[in-house]
C-alpha positions as CSV (number, residue, x, y, z in Angstrom):
1,M,100.9,124.8,126.4
2,S,102.3,125.7,122.8
3,S,105.3,126.7,121.2
4,H,105.3,128.5,117.9
5,T,106.2,132.2,116.5
6,G,104.5,133.5,113.2
7,S,101.9,131.5,110.9
8,D,104.4,128.8,109.8
9,W,104.1,126.1,112.3
10,L,106.8,123.8,111.3
11,G,108.5,122.7,114.3
12,S,106.0,124.1,116.8
13,V,105.1,122.2,119.7
14,F,101.3,122.0,121.4
15,E,99.5,119.9,123.7
16,V,96.1,118.3,122.3
17,R,93.8,116.0,122.7
18,L,93.4,113.6,120.2
19,G,90.0,113.3,118.3
20,P,89.1,109.9,116.2
21,P,91.0,108.6,113.6
22,G,91.5,109.7,109.9
23,H,92.3,107.8,106.9
24,G,95.7,107.5,106.7
25,G,97.2,106.1,110.2
26,F,96.5,109.6,112.5
27,C,94.1,111.1,115.0
28,V,92.3,114.4,114.3
29,A,93.3,117.4,116.7
30,R,92.4,120.9,116.6
31,H,94.7,123.8,117.7
32,E,93.6,127.6,117.6
33,G,91.1,126.7,114.8
34,R,93.5,124.7,113.0
35,V,93.3,120.6,112.2
36,L,96.3,119.0,113.1
37,F,97.0,115.1,111.7
38,V,98.7,113.6,114.5
39,R,100.5,110.2,114.2
40,H,101.4,107.6,117.0
41,G,98.8,108.4,119.4
42,L,94.9,107.1,120.0
43,P,92.0,108.5,120.3
44,G,91.1,110.3,123.6
45,E,94.9,110.7,124.4
46,F,96.3,113.9,125.9
47,V,99.7,114.5,123.7
48,R,102.7,116.8,123.2
49,A,102.7,117.0,119.1
50,V,105.3,118.9,117.5
51,V,104.2,119.8,113.7
52,T,106.4,118.1,111.3
53,E,104.6,119.7,108.0
54,D,102.5,123.0,107.5
55,R,100.4,122.5,104.8
56,G,98.2,125.7,105.1
57,S,95.0,124.0,105.5
58,F,96.1,121.4,107.8
59,C,99.4,120.3,109.6
60,R,100.9,116.9,110.2
61,A,102.2,116.2,113.6
62,D,103.7,113.6,115.6
63,A,102.8,112.9,119.2
64,V,106.4,112.8,120.8
65,E,105.1,112.4,124.4
66,I,102.0,110.8,125.6
67,L,100.7,112.7,128.7
68,E,97.5,110.8,129.3
69,P,97.8,107.3,127.3
70,S,94.7,105.5,126.4
71,A,93.9,101.9,128.1
72,D,94.5,100.3,124.5
73,R,98.2,101.5,124.6
74,I,101.0,98.9,125.0
75,P,104.7,99.5,124.5
76,A,105.5,99.8,120.7
77,T,106.4,96.5,119.0
78,C,108.4,98.3,116.0
79,Q,111.5,100.0,117.0
80,V,111.7,101.8,113.7
81,S,108.6,103.7,112.8
82,G,108.3,105.8,115.8
83,P,108.1,109.8,115.7
84,G,110.8,110.9,113.3
85,G,111.2,106.9,111.9
86,A,109.8,105.2,109.1
87,G,106.4,104.8,108.0
88,C,105.8,101.0,108.0
89,C,103.7,100.4,111.3
90,D,101.4,103.0,112.2
91,F,99.6,101.3,115.1
92,S,102.3,98.9,116.7
93,F,101.7,100.8,120.2
94,A,98.0,99.6,120.1
95,T,96.6,96.1,121.2
96,P,95.4,94.2,118.2
97,E,91.8,94.8,119.0
98,A,92.5,98.5,119.3
99,Q,94.0,98.6,115.7
100,R,90.9,96.4,114.2
101,A,88.7,99.0,116.0
102,L,90.4,102.1,114.4
103,K,90.2,100.5,111.0
104,A,86.8,99.8,111.3
105,S,86.1,103.3,112.3
106,V,87.9,104.7,109.2
107,V,86.0,102.3,107.1
108,S,83.0,103.2,108.2
109,E,83.6,106.7,107.7
110,Q,84.7,106.6,104.6
111,L,81.5,104.0,103.3
112,R,79.3,106.8,105.2
113,R,80.9,109.8,103.3
114,L,81.7,108.8,100.1
115,A,79.2,105.9,99.1
116,D,76.1,106.7,101.6
117,W,76.0,102.9,103.0
118,E,76.3,102.3,106.6
119,P,76.9,98.4,106.9
120,E,77.6,96.3,110.0
121,F,80.7,94.7,110.1
122,V,83.6,93.8,111.9
123,V,87.3,93.8,111.1
124,E,88.2,90.5,110.6
125,A,91.8,89.0,111.6
126,I,93.2,86.2,109.4
127,P,94.1,83.3,111.7
128,A,97.7,82.0,111.5
129,G,96.1,78.4,111.7
130,L,94.9,78.8,108.0
131,V,98.0,80.5,106.6
132,R,101.3,79.3,107.4
133,P,103.6,78.5,104.5
134,S,102.9,75.2,103.4
135,G,106.7,73.9,103.3
136,L,109.0,73.7,105.9
137,V,112.5,74.1,104.7
138,T,115.2,72.0,106.5
139,P,118.8,71.0,106.1
140,R,119.3,68.4,103.8
141,G,118.7,64.7,105.8
142,T,116.8,66.1,108.8
143,H,113.1,66.3,109.4
144,A,111.2,68.7,110.6
145,S,109.5,68.1,114.0
146,A,106.2,69.9,115.0
147,H,108.2,71.6,118.0
148,T,111.2,72.5,116.0
149,P,111.9,75.8,114.2
150,G,111.4,75.5,110.3
151,R,113.9,77.2,108.0
152,L,113.5,79.6,105.0
153,G,116.0,78.8,102.5
154,G,118.3,78.0,105.0
155,V,117.3,80.6,107.5
156,A,116.0,79.7,110.4
157,T,112.1,80.9,110.9
158,G,111.9,80.4,114.7
159,W,108.3,78.9,113.8
160,P,107.5,75.5,115.5
161,A,106.3,73.3,112.4
162,H,102.8,72.7,113.5
163,L,102.4,76.5,113.5
164,R,103.4,76.3,110.0
165,G,100.4,75.1,108.6
166,T,101.3,71.2,108.9
167,P,98.6,69.7,111.3
168,P,100.3,68.3,114.6
169,Q,98.7,64.9,114.1
170,D,99.6,64.3,110.8
171,D,102.9,62.3,111.1
172,A,103.5,62.2,107.1
173,A,103.5,66.0,106.8
174,R,105.3,66.4,110.0
175,T,108.4,64.6,109.1
176,A,108.5,65.9,105.5
177,T,111.9,67.0,104.3
178,I,112.6,70.0,101.7
179,T,115.5,71.0,100.8
180,S,116.8,74.2,99.6
181,D,119.0,74.4,96.3
182,T,121.2,77.4,96.1
183,A,122.8,76.1,92.9
184,T,120.1,78.0,91.0
185,R,121.2,81.4,92.1
186,G,122.5,83.9,89.6
187,T,121.6,87.2,87.8
188,R,119.1,88.0,85.5
189,T,118.0,90.8,83.4
190,G,114.4,90.6,82.8
191,A,114.2,86.5,82.0
192,D,112.9,84.0,84.2
193,A,115.6,82.6,86.4
194,D,115.5,78.5,86.5
195,T,112.7,76.8,87.9
196,A,113.8,75.6,91.6
197,A,115.0,72.2,92.7
198,S,112.5,69.4,91.7
199,G,112.9,65.3,92.4
200,A,112.6,64.2,95.9
201,G,112.3,67.9,96.9
202,S,109.4,68.5,95.0
203,E,107.6,65.6,96.5
204,T,107.8,66.6,100.0
205,R,106.5,69.8,99.4
206,A,103.9,68.6,97.9
207,A,103.1,66.4,100.7
208,V,103.1,69.4,103.2
209,R,101.6,71.7,100.8
210,D,98.5,69.1,100.5
211,A,98.2,68.8,104.7
212,Q,98.0,72.9,104.5
213,V,95.5,72.6,101.9
214,N,93.4,70.2,103.9
215,A,93.8,72.1,107.3
216,A,92.4,75.2,105.6
217,A,89.5,73.5,104.2
218,A,88.4,71.9,107.5
219,G,89.0,75.2,109.6
220,R,87.1,77.5,106.7
221,G,83.4,78.4,107.3
222,S,80.7,79.2,105.0
223,R,79.8,82.7,105.5
224,T,77.3,84.1,103.4
225,E,76.0,87.3,104.8
226,A,78.2,90.6,105.7
227,M,79.6,90.2,109.5
228,S,77.3,92.0,112.3
229,P,78.6,93.4,115.3
230,S,77.3,90.0,117.1
231,A,79.9,88.1,114.5
232,G,82.6,89.9,116.5
233,A,83.3,87.2,119.2
234,A,83.9,85.0,116.2
235,A,86.4,87.2,115.3
236,D,87.9,87.7,118.2
237,A,87.9,83.8,118.7
238,V,90.9,83.6,116.5
239,V,92.9,86.5,117.5
240,A,94.9,84.6,119.7
241,D,96.3,82.5,116.8
242,A,96.5,85.9,114.4
243,P,99.9,87.0,114.4
244,T,100.3,90.8,114.6
245,S,104.0,90.3,113.6
246,G,105.5,88.1,111.1
247,W,103.1,88.2,108.7
248,R,104.6,89.7,105.4
249,S,105.6,87.4,103.0
250,R,107.2,90.2,100.7
251,V,109.3,93.1,101.6
252,R,110.8,96.0,99.5
253,L,114.1,97.6,100.8
254,V,115.9,100.7,99.8
255,V,119.7,100.7,99.9
256,D,121.4,104.3,101.0
257,A,124.3,105.8,99.5
258,H,126.9,103.4,101.7
259,G,125.1,100.3,100.4
260,N,123.3,99.6,103.9
261,A,120.0,98.1,103.5
262,G,117.0,100.2,105.1
263,V,113.6,101.5,104.8
264,H,112.2,105.0,104.2
265,R,112.0,107.6,106.6
266,Y,108.2,108.9,106.8
267,R,107.5,111.0,104.0
268,S,111.1,111.3,102.9
269,T,113.6,109.9,100.6
270,E,116.1,109.4,103.4
271,V,117.1,105.7,104.4
272,I,116.8,104.7,108.0
273,A,119.4,101.5,107.7
274,D,117.2,99.7,110.5
275,L,115.7,96.6,109.8
276,R,113.9,95.6,113.1
277,C,110.2,96.2,111.5
278,P,108.3,93.1,113.3
279,Q,106.2,92.5,110.0
280,P,108.6,90.5,107.8
281,M,108.2,86.7,108.4
282,A,110.6,85.1,111.1
283,G,114.0,84.8,109.2
284,A,113.1,86.8,106.1
285,M,115.7,89.6,106.8
286,E,118.5,87.1,107.9
287,G,122.0,88.4,107.1
288,I,120.7,91.5,104.9
289,G,121.7,94.0,107.3
290,E,125.3,92.7,107.5
291,R,125.6,92.7,103.6
292,T,127.0,95.5,101.5
293,W,124.4,96.2,98.3
294,T,124.7,98.5,95.3
295,P,124.0,102.1,96.5
296,G,120.7,103.4,95.3
297,A,119.5,100.0,94.3
298,D,116.1,97.9,95.8
299,L,115.7,94.5,97.8
300,V,112.8,92.7,97.1
301,V,112.3,89.6,99.6
302,A,109.8,87.2,99.1
303,V,109.4,83.9,101.1
304,D,107.2,81.5,99.5
305,G,104.5,78.6,99.8
306,D,107.5,76.1,100.1
307,G,109.5,78.3,102.6
308,M,112.3,79.2,99.9
309,R,113.3,82.8,100.6
310,H,114.1,84.7,97.4
311,I,115.9,88.1,97.1
312,V,116.6,89.9,94.2
313,E,118.5,93.3,94.0
314,L,117.3,95.8,91.3
315,A,119.4,98.2,90.0
316,P,119.2,102.0,90.9
317,P,117.2,103.5,88.1
318,E,119.6,105.1,85.1
319,E,120.1,108.9,85.8
320,G,118.4,111.3,84.0
321,H,115.3,109.3,83.9
322,G,113.8,111.7,86.8
323,S,114.2,108.9,89.6
324,G,114.5,112.3,92.1
325,R,116.1,109.8,94.4
326,D,118.2,111.6,97.6
327,R,119.5,108.8,99.5
328,S,121.3,110.5,101.9
329,G,118.8,113.7,101.6
330,G,116.5,114.8,105.0
331,R,113.0,115.9,105.4
332,E,111.4,118.5,103.0
333,G,110.4,122.1,104.7
334,R,107.1,123.7,105.1
335,R,105.0,122.4,102.5
336,G,106.7,118.7,103.0
337,A,107.2,116.1,100.4
338,D,107.7,117.5,96.9
339,R,104.8,115.7,94.9
340,R,106.6,115.9,91.3
341,S,109.6,114.7,93.2
342,T,107.4,111.4,94.2
343,T,105.7,110.9,91.3
344,A,109.4,111.1,89.3
345,R,110.6,108.5,91.8
346,R,107.5,106.1,91.6
347,A,107.9,106.2,87.6
348,A,111.5,105.3,87.8
349,A,111.0,102.7,90.2
350,H,108.5,100.9,88.0
351,R,110.8,101.2,84.9
352,A,112.5,98.2,84.0
353,R,115.6,97.8,85.9
354,V,118.2,94.9,86.0
355,E,117.3,92.3,88.4
356,R,120.1,90.4,90.3
357,V,118.8,87.2,92.0
358,V,120.9,86.9,95.1
359,D,118.7,84.0,97.4
360,G,116.9,81.3,96.1
361,T,115.7,81.2,92.6
362,G,113.9,84.7,92.1
363,Q,110.6,82.9,90.8
364,P,108.8,82.3,94.2
365,V,106.5,79.5,94.1
366,Q,102.8,80.4,95.7
367,Y,99.7,78.0,96.2
368,V,95.9,78.8,96.6
369,S,93.5,76.0,97.2
370,G,96.1,73.4,95.9
371,R,97.1,75.0,92.7
372,R,100.7,76.0,92.2
373,W,101.9,79.3,90.8
374,E,105.6,80.0,89.9
375,L,105.9,84.1,89.7
376,S,108.5,86.6,89.8
377,A,109.8,88.1,93.2
378,T,109.2,91.5,92.0
379,G,105.6,91.1,90.5
380,F,102.6,91.5,92.4
381,W,101.4,88.8,95.3
382,Q,99.2,89.4,98.1
383,P,102.0,90.4,101.3
384,H,100.4,88.8,104.0
385,Y,100.6,85.2,103.6
386,G,97.2,84.0,103.9
387,A,95.4,86.9,102.2
388,A,95.5,85.3,98.9
389,Q,93.8,82.0,100.2
390,R,91.3,83.9,102.4
391,Y,90.0,86.4,99.6
392,S,89.9,83.6,97.2
393,D,87.7,81.7,99.4
394,V,85.2,84.6,99.7
395,V,85.4,84.9,96.0
396,A,84.7,81.4,95.3
397,E,81.3,81.6,98.2
398,W,80.1,84.8,96.7
399,S,80.5,84.2,93.1
400,D,78.0,81.4,92.9
401,A,78.7,80.7,89.1
402,A,76.6,77.9,87.6
403,P,78.4,75.2,85.1
404,G,78.5,76.9,81.4
405,G,78.4,80.6,83.0
406,L,80.5,83.4,82.1
407,A,82.8,85.0,84.5
408,W,85.2,88.1,84.4
409,D,88.3,88.4,86.6
410,L,89.4,92.2,85.9
411,Y,93.0,93.1,87.3
412,C,93.5,89.3,87.4
413,G,97.3,89.6,87.9
414,V,98.2,85.6,87.9
415,G,94.7,84.4,88.0
416,V,94.1,83.6,91.2
417,F,90.7,84.5,91.4
418,A,90.0,83.1,87.8
419,A,91.0,79.8,88.9
420,R,88.3,79.3,91.4
421,L,85.6,81.0,88.6
422,A,87.0,78.7,86.3
423,D,86.3,75.5,88.8
424,Q,82.7,76.4,89.4
425,V,81.9,77.5,85.3
426,G,83.6,74.3,83.8
427,Q,84.3,73.3,80.7
428,T,81.2,74.4,78.9
429,G,81.8,77.8,81.0
430,A,84.4,80.6,80.0
431,V,86.1,82.8,82.0
432,H,88.1,85.9,80.9
433,G,90.9,87.8,83.0
434,V,92.3,91.2,82.0
435,E,95.7,92.4,83.5
436,S,97.7,95.2,82.2
437,A,101.2,93.4,83.6
438,R,102.2,91.1,80.8
439,T,104.3,89.2,83.1
440,A,101.7,88.2,85.1
441,V,99.5,87.2,82.3
442,A,102.1,84.8,81.0
443,E,102.8,83.5,84.6
444,G,99.0,83.2,84.9
445,R,98.8,81.3,81.7
446,I,101.2,78.8,82.8
447,A,99.5,78.1,86.4
448,L,96.0,77.4,84.2
449,T,97.3,75.4,81.3
450,D,94.6,72.6,82.6
451,Q,91.8,75.0,82.0
452,P,91.8,76.0,78.9
453,W,88.3,77.6,79.0
454,V,90.3,80.4,81.0
455,D,91.3,83.1,78.8
456,L,94.2,85.8,80.2
457,S,94.6,89.0,78.2
458,A,97.3,91.5,78.8
459,E,95.4,94.7,78.0
460,R,93.9,97.7,80.1
461,V,90.4,97.1,81.6
462,E,88.4,99.8,80.2
463,H,89.7,99.0,76.7
464,W,88.8,95.2,77.0
465,I,85.5,96.0,78.4
466,A,84.5,98.2,75.3
467,E,85.7,95.4,73.0
468,Q,83.4,92.6,74.5
469,P,80.4,91.5,72.9
470,A,76.9,92.4,74.5
471,T,76.8,89.1,76.4
472,S,76.2,90.2,80.1
473,P,78.8,88.4,82.4
474,D,77.2,85.9,85.4
475,V,79.8,87.5,87.6
476,V,82.7,89.7,87.8
477,V,85.3,90.1,90.1
478,L,87.6,93.2,90.4
479,D,90.9,93.8,92.6
480,P,92.3,97.2,91.1
481,P,95.1,98.7,92.3
482,R,95.2,101.2,95.9
483,A,93.6,104.0,93.2
484,G,90.7,102.0,92.6
485,A,88.6,101.2,89.5
486,G,87.5,104.8,88.8
487,K,84.4,106.2,86.7
488,D,85.8,105.0,83.3
489,V,86.0,101.1,84.3
490,I,82.7,101.1,86.7
491,N,80.6,102.9,84.3
492,A,81.6,100.4,81.1
493,L,81.0,97.4,83.6
494,T,77.7,98.5,84.7
495,E,76.7,99.0,81.0
496,R,77.4,95.3,80.4
497,N,74.7,94.6,83.1
498,P,76.6,91.6,85.1
499,G,74.5,89.7,87.3
500,R,77.2,89.7,90.4
501,I,80.0,92.1,91.0
502,I,82.7,91.3,93.7
503,H,84.8,94.1,94.4
504,I,88.2,94.5,96.0
505,G,89.9,97.3,97.5
506,C,92.9,97.9,99.7
507,D,92.4,101.3,100.6
508,P,89.1,102.6,102.2
509,A,88.5,105.6,100.5
510,S,88.9,104.5,96.9
511,F,86.9,101.6,97.9
512,A,84.6,103.7,99.3
513,R,84.2,106.0,95.7
514,D,83.7,102.8,94.1
515,I,81.3,101.7,95.7
516,G,79.3,105.3,95.2
517,L,79.7,104.5,91.4
518,Y,78.2,101.2,91.4
519,R,75.5,102.6,93.5
520,A,74.6,105.5,91.2
521,A,74.7,102.8,88.5
522,G,72.0,101.0,90.1
523,Y,73.9,98.4,92.1
524,Q,73.3,97.8,95.8
525,P,76.2,96.2,98.1
526,S,74.6,93.5,99.8
527,K,77.6,91.8,101.7
528,L,80.7,93.1,102.9
529,R,84.0,91.5,104.6
530,V,86.9,93.5,105.9
531,F,90.0,91.8,107.0
532,D,92.9,93.2,108.7
533,A,95.3,91.7,106.3
534,F,98.3,94.3,107.3
535,P,98.6,94.0,111.0
536,G,100.3,96.8,112.8
537,T,99.4,99.4,110.0
538,H,96.4,101.7,109.1
539,H,95.9,99.3,106.0
540,V,92.8,97.4,105.8
541,E,91.2,94.9,102.6
542,C,87.5,95.3,101.9
543,I,85.6,92.9,100.1
544,A,81.8,93.7,98.9
545,L,79.2,91.7,96.7
546,L,77.0,94.1,94.6
547,E,73.9,92.9,92.8
548,R,71.1,94.9,90.9
């Protein structure tokens, strides 16, 4: 069955059989010789799909009716991202196992096509037992029991304390009390907000944090090889304790013309004032939908390692700066979203904007391997609350830096990986971190003051590499943005002949392109880990070790 007229298929309805998954959260289908990228379906399903964009060479479509469902289909867990909805949860209608299989298929295809590499691996879930926030924020004068809900800055989380990183058998940690100090709330325009409450509160936070670190260390394995299909059972063993909802510790919302907080409709500037997406940590969205915010503003919501919630409102981009925002508008026409408008909107969103701290301090506290960072809520931190620790463990395992060694941490952010490398090379070694965001570098320097052999620089990576002496680093870690490191950086890096390279990527296509560039320069990938750090979505995190 089909319903369309002429060469423009926008709005046409077709019945199609879905093929393999593609990079971007869709399945590939074909109709009358043309390619359809169909969202909201699973491979093998027979669906009724409506075309949402006709791009000429291909069409985008939504599966609006599932005529023959897959055995992997479940009731959707996200009520916001269905056909015509938001783009937050691409796979909320698939079992967790099916989601990881879809991601594995996409990663394999990208590596085969762009890097000529066909490794064996499984997509690993991040188990909850290692990643719950380290603190339990409870009302002053009360104690958190192992079977009662914790709190986030005074907002109930609904999580039993023993699921928040505190071993149930540890009575000292189980009864720790952490207070939420709201007296530090205020307005800031780029200057850092005051530090959160200290004193007894900081002592109890430390007690619970130490309990989490010990639990993480006890449960951490020492894998040294890329995972093979036979290792899938081990990964599946932790699935029951790996949540597919409530994993996101940082959320960015948009505000419509009426002051309602929400999310963007998929490939649109229109705001959907519906906060029922299951990704945010329990309690993180509490009360936000009931408030009226500044029209055109953005909201950043962060839940930190002490369990405190922070909300920062970013003022609307200044008029005349090409914001390109139409927060009451609809979806675009035949050719889809205007790329120039999208580019202008993103550029405007990243300009300096007035920040108003609404809840918390605006300076979330985060912990990795017992080290404390305090950073801006609007700065970068891994969205999944367990990802930073997990990736840091892989880096520490693979880097194998000897005392007195030289290590580089490129795109270092606040220096999470630099800290682990510094532990290995010691005072007789040196670690250089490079990051273009000056605020992140400043925050990282504060966190690493006890490691003076770490030097963090605010500079573009490719420029910094060109300025370095000819000495070859023993190990280099790269965690570039979604677009990847690219040819200029990888060529400059490989010319320095580092002993080992650990490359991290959150986009399978750019990650595969970078791996291909390394291989062309004589480096071969020897290990691969792939993490389901964004459950319910099509996103995935890849880490590779490369050596000559």
